[in-house]
N, C-alpha and C positions, 0 to 999 in steps of 0.2 A: 504494500500500500504506500503510495507516495505521500510525502509530507504535505499538509494543507498549504495552499498557495497564499493564504492570509494568516497573519499572526493573531492569536487571541489576546485582546487587550483588557486588562482589568480597569473598569471605569470607576474612579473614586466617587464616593458619595457627594462630595462637594461639587461635582460636575452635573449632578442631577437634582440638586435641591431646588425648591421653588423660586429662589432668587437668581439662580444661574441662567445665563442665556443659552440658547441652543446654538452651538457652534459647528462649524464645518468639521472640526476634529472629533467632536462628540458623535455626530452623525456618521462619520467615517468609521469610528470605532464600532458603532452598532452594526453597520453593514459588514465590516470585516469580521466581526465576531460571528455573525450569522453564516457567512461563507465558510469560516474556519470550522464551525460545528457541522455544517452540511457535509463538508469533505471528510471530516473526522468520523462522523457517525455513518455516513454513506450517502450516496447521491440521492437516495430515495427518502431520506429521513426515517426509514423503517429498517431497523437493524437486521431483521430477518432476510431482507433482500441481499445484503452484503455479508451475511454470516449464515452459512448453509449447514452447520453442524456436521461436517463431513469427517471429523476427527483430526483435521489438519489445522483449522482455524478456530477450534474450540477444544478446551481441555477440562478434565475433571479437577476441580479445586480440592486441595488437601483439606480435610476436615468437613467436606460436604457430605454429610451422612446420607441425606436424601438422594443425592446424585449417585453415591456409591451403591445404594440399594437397587436403583434402576439399572445400573451398569452391570450388576452381577445376577440379576433376577433371571431365572430360567422360564421362558415363555412356552415351553413345550407342553 
């Protein structure tokens, strides 16, 4: 997966308080953050589209008892 084309910017509370003006920098940060998240999560905004549980891009987390039960259950 390539790195997102836009950097995620933390917007300080002081930039969005009622007395602060709406600036080009603030609006650019909003736009770039949306683009960053879209590319990081997946082009569809739905993780299932970009994560197919094929065993290569998903792993069993250690300590995941529920996942371990399904992993070893015999369905015969």
